[in-house]
N, C-alpha and C positions, 0 to 999 in steps of 0.2 A: 624414639628419642623424645624426652620431655624436659621442659625447663620450668622453673618456679617463678622467675622474675624477668620478663613478664611470663605469665602462666600460659603455656601452649605446648603442643607436642607435634612432632613431624613423623610421618610414616613414609619410608622409602620403598618403592616397589620396583618391579622390572621395567615398567613403562611410564611411571609417574611418581611424583612426590606430592604428598598431601600435608597441609598444615591445618591443625585443629586448634581453635581458640574459642572457648565458650560455645555458642550455638552456631558458629560460622566454620565453614570448611572451604579451603582453597586447594584445588588440584592443578598441578602443572605437569603436562605430559612431555615425554621426550620429543614429540613432534612439534612442540611449541604451543599446543592448545592449552587454554586456561578455562577452568570452571570454578565459579565462586558461588557457594551456597549460603544463604541467610534465611532466617525464619520467614521473611516476607517475600522471598523470591530468589532467583538465580540469574547469573550472567555467564554466558558461554562465549568465549572468543576462540575462533578457529580461522587462522589466517587473517584475511581482511574483513571477515564477517563477524558480527556480534549479535547474539541473541539474548534478549531480556525477557524474563518471565516473572510477572508479579502474581501473587496468589490472591490478593484481595485489594482491589477488584482483579478478576482473572484477565490479564492482558499479556499478550505475547507480541514482541516487536523484533523484527529482523532488520538489521542495519548493514547494508553492503555499499560498495562503491556505485552500484547502479541505482540505488534508491532505498526507501524505507517502507516496510510493510507492517501494518498494525493489525492485530486480530483481537477482537473483544466481543462482548455479547451483542453489540450493534451490527457486527459484520466484519468485513475485511477491507482495508484501505491500502492503496499503493500510492506513494508519492515519489516521483522521480523527475528531476529537471523542472520543467514548467508545466507538468501535467499531474492530475490527481484522478484516480479511479477508485470508486467505492462500491463494494458489493454488499448490500444490506442483507440482514438476516431474513427479511420478508420477501427477498427475491428481486428487489429493485436494484438497478445499476445506474450510477451517476458517473459522468466523465467530464472533467474540466481540462481543456487544453487550448493550444493556440488557435485551433479551428473553431472553437465555440464551446458550448455546454450541451451535453446530451443527457437525457434522463429516460430510462427504459423501465417499463412496468411489467410485472409477470403476465398480465393478460395480453401482451403484445403491443400495447401503446408505446409510442416513442415520441418525445419532444426534442427537437434539435434547434438551438438558438445560435445564430451566426450574425456577423455584421451585415450580411445581405438580406436577412429576414429569418423567418421561423418556419420550420417544417414540422408537421404533425402527422404521425401515422396512427390511425385509429385502430381499435380492437378488431374491426371487421376487415382490416388490411388496406383500406383506402388511405390515400395520402393527399394532404392539402398543404399549400405553401402561401404564406403571407409575406410579400416583399417588404423591405424597409420603407416606411413612409406611407404604406397603404393599410386599409382596414378590412378589405374583402379578401378572404382566402380563395386561392385558385386550386382547382383539382390538378393532381399530378398523376400521370400514368406511368406504368413501368417502362413503356416504350421510349419515353423521353429520357430515361436514364442510360440508354445504350445497351450494349451487350453485357450480360452477366459475367463479371470477371471470375466468378467461382461457380461455374455451372454444375448441375447435379444436385442430388439430395443433400440436406444438411447433415453435417457430421455429428455423431453422438458424442457425449462427454468422454466415453471410453476411447473412441477413436482419436479425439484430440489429445488425450493423455498418452496414448500409444505413440502418436507422432512426436510429442515432446520428448518422450523417453528415447526414441530412435535418434532424434536430433542431438540429445545430450550424449548418447553413446558414441556417435561418430565425431563429436566436437573435439578439437585438440585440447589437451590438458593445459591449463595455465599455471605457470610457476608462481608461487607465493613470494612474499617479500623475503629477502635474504636474512638468515639468522646467524647469530654468533655461535661460537663453540659451546657456550653455556646454555644454548637454547633460547636466549632472549632475542627479541625482534625490535631493533631500534625504530623501524619504519612502520610497525604495526600500530593501529590506533590504540590509545590508552583506554582502559576500562575503568569507569567510575560507577559504582553501585549507588543509585539514589536511595535516600532514606525511606522508611516506611510511609511517611506522609507525603512523599514527593508524587507529583502528578505524572502520569505516563508521558514519556518524552523528556523527562528530566535527566540529569546526569549526562551520559554519553550522547543524548539526543537533544541537547538544548537548542540546537539550531533548527530543529524541525518541529512543526506543530503536531499536536496529538490527534487522535482519531476524531475528536469532535470537530476538526476543521472541515470534515465533509459529511459527518453523520448527524449533525445537529439541524435545527430548523433552517439555518441559513442556506442550506443547499437544497431544500425542497422547492421545486419549481412552483408548486401551488397553482394559482390561477393566472400566472403571468402571461401576458400577450396571447390570450386565447383568441380564437377566430372572432372577428368583429372588433377587436381592439386595435387602435392605430399603433403601428410599430414605428417609432421615431428613428430617423437616420442617426448613425453614430457608432459607438463602440459596441462590442459584443454584449448581448443581454446577459445579465447575471441573475441567478435564481432569486426570486423574492422582489424583483424590481423590473419595470419595463425597460426597453432599450432606450438609453438616454443619449441625447445629442453629444 
C-alpha cells in the first residue's frame, strides 16, 4: 500500500508490518517488537530492552531495566545502579563501586583503592597493603586472607559461558509488560532515535553517561598512591587523585 501525501508505503506480512519512507524503514512485529532503520543506525525494541546501533562511529548500546551496556572501539562498559565496570580493548579491567575502585592489568597486576587503604598485587603475585594515613607498604600473605572461597583451578572462559547458559536455561521466564489488542505497549519505554550528530547516549539514554565516562583518562589510575606515598584518611580514592580527607 502506498500514499502520495505524505509519501510512504506500508507492507503487511504474516508476522509484521513495515513502513517505508525515504531512507527509513520501521518494522512492527505481531509480538510487539519494533525495529527502526535509518542510514546512520538502527533502534531495536523488544519488550523492556532497547538496542541502539550507530554506524559512524560504530557504537552499540543495550538498555535494560538492569543497566546499560556500551560497546565501542575502546571496549565494553556496564553501568548499573552505583557501579561501573569497563573492559578495555587492551585487556585492562576497571571497576567502580561502593567498595572502592579496582584496576586490573593483563600482566596480572591489580590495584584496589578503598577507604581503608590501597592493595597492590604485583605481576609476580606478591601483594602489599598501604593503610590509610601511612606511607610504608606492608606485605600481605595469602594465609591472612583465610580459606579460598572458590578452591580448585581457575575456570576457563568456555566454562564460565557454559555455566551462564545453564543458569539461563533453568531460570523461570519473565513475563513482559501487558500489551493491548493492537499490539501496542503503554508501559514499554518509548523509542527516540537520536540524529546523526548526536553523541552516544543521546535520545533514549539521556540519563546515562556515554562510554567515555570510564574509558577516558579520568579512569586511569596512573601513579596514584604508589607505595611510598602517604595515603590520607577519608573517602575512597578516585583514579587520578590521592585519597583526600
